[in-house]
PLY file of the C-alpha trace (Angstrom):
ply
format ascii 1.0
element vertex 72
property float x
property float y
property float z
element edge 71
property int vertex1
property int vertex2
end_header
-55.85 -48.50 -20.19
-54.71 -46.12 -17.45
-56.60 -45.10 -14.35
-58.48 -41.79 -14.39
-56.26 -38.90 -13.22
-58.19 -38.47 -9.96
-57.23 -42.03 -9.00
-53.52 -41.54 -9.65
-51.43 -40.89 -6.53
-50.18 -37.44 -5.61
-47.01 -36.59 -7.54
-45.28 -35.49 -4.35
-46.24 -37.77 -1.46
-47.72 -40.64 -3.50
-49.90 -41.45 -0.46
-53.21 -39.79 -1.35
-55.16 -39.34 -4.59
-54.54 -36.31 -6.79
-56.93 -33.44 -6.20
-55.51 -30.53 -8.22
-54.51 -29.84 -11.79
-50.86 -29.92 -10.67
-51.30 -33.57 -9.71
-51.05 -32.90 -5.97
-53.30 -34.03 -3.13
-55.02 -31.33 -1.07
-52.48 -31.60 1.76
-49.42 -31.20 -0.49
-51.13 -28.44 -2.49
-51.72 -26.60 0.77
-47.97 -26.31 1.37
-46.68 -23.30 -0.54
-43.17 -24.61 -1.16
-44.38 -27.88 -2.62
-47.00 -26.17 -4.79
-44.38 -23.69 -6.05
-42.01 -26.53 -6.99
-44.67 -28.19 -9.14
-45.80 -24.89 -10.66
-42.23 -24.17 -11.78
-41.65 -27.67 -13.21
-45.06 -27.87 -14.87
-43.64 -27.27 -18.34
-41.35 -30.31 -18.30
-41.63 -32.48 -21.38
-43.65 -35.69 -20.90
-40.49 -37.70 -21.60
-38.71 -35.93 -18.73
-41.63 -36.59 -16.37
-41.59 -40.28 -17.38
-37.85 -40.46 -16.67
-38.33 -38.92 -13.22
-41.12 -41.43 -12.45
-38.85 -44.29 -13.53
-36.03 -43.05 -11.29
-38.43 -42.69 -8.34
-39.66 -46.26 -8.81
-36.08 -47.58 -9.01
-35.23 -45.69 -5.81
-38.24 -47.20 -4.01
-37.05 -50.66 -5.01
-33.48 -49.78 -3.95
-32.17 -50.51 -7.45
-29.30 -48.59 -9.03
-30.68 -45.40 -10.52
-28.43 -45.50 -13.55
-27.24 -48.46 -15.57
-23.83 -46.92 -16.22
-20.92 -49.19 -15.29
-19.17 -48.11 -12.10
-16.15 -45.93 -12.67
-12.96 -47.22 -11.12
0 1
1 2
2 3
3 4
4 5
5 6
6 7
7 8
8 9
9 10
10 11
11 12
12 13
13 14
14 15
15 16
16 17
17 18
18 19
19 20
20 21
21 22
22 23
23 24
24 25
25 26
26 27
27 28
28 29
29 30
30 31
31 32
32 33
33 34
34 35
35 36
36 37
37 38
38 39
39 40
40 41
41 42
42 43
43 44
44 45
45 46
46 47
47 48
48 49
49 50
50 51
51 52
52 53
53 54
54 55
55 56
56 57
57 58
58 59
59 60
60 61
61 62
62 63
63 64
64 65
65 66
66 67
67 68
68 69
69 70
70 71
């Protein structure tokens, strides 16, 4: 079972709870450039959003973002 959407972290800063339908907290939603970014990418497929979340988590853990073997 997943947490209710209002308890999920902000899609942008991940520091505060979501407060808007774009998945942003009030502070991030108040910044026009950030809000515009999420308005324009709103139509991404759920699979694409999941992939971006996975990459963000790997970056936080300082893991390689892609499993491709290093090119020599």
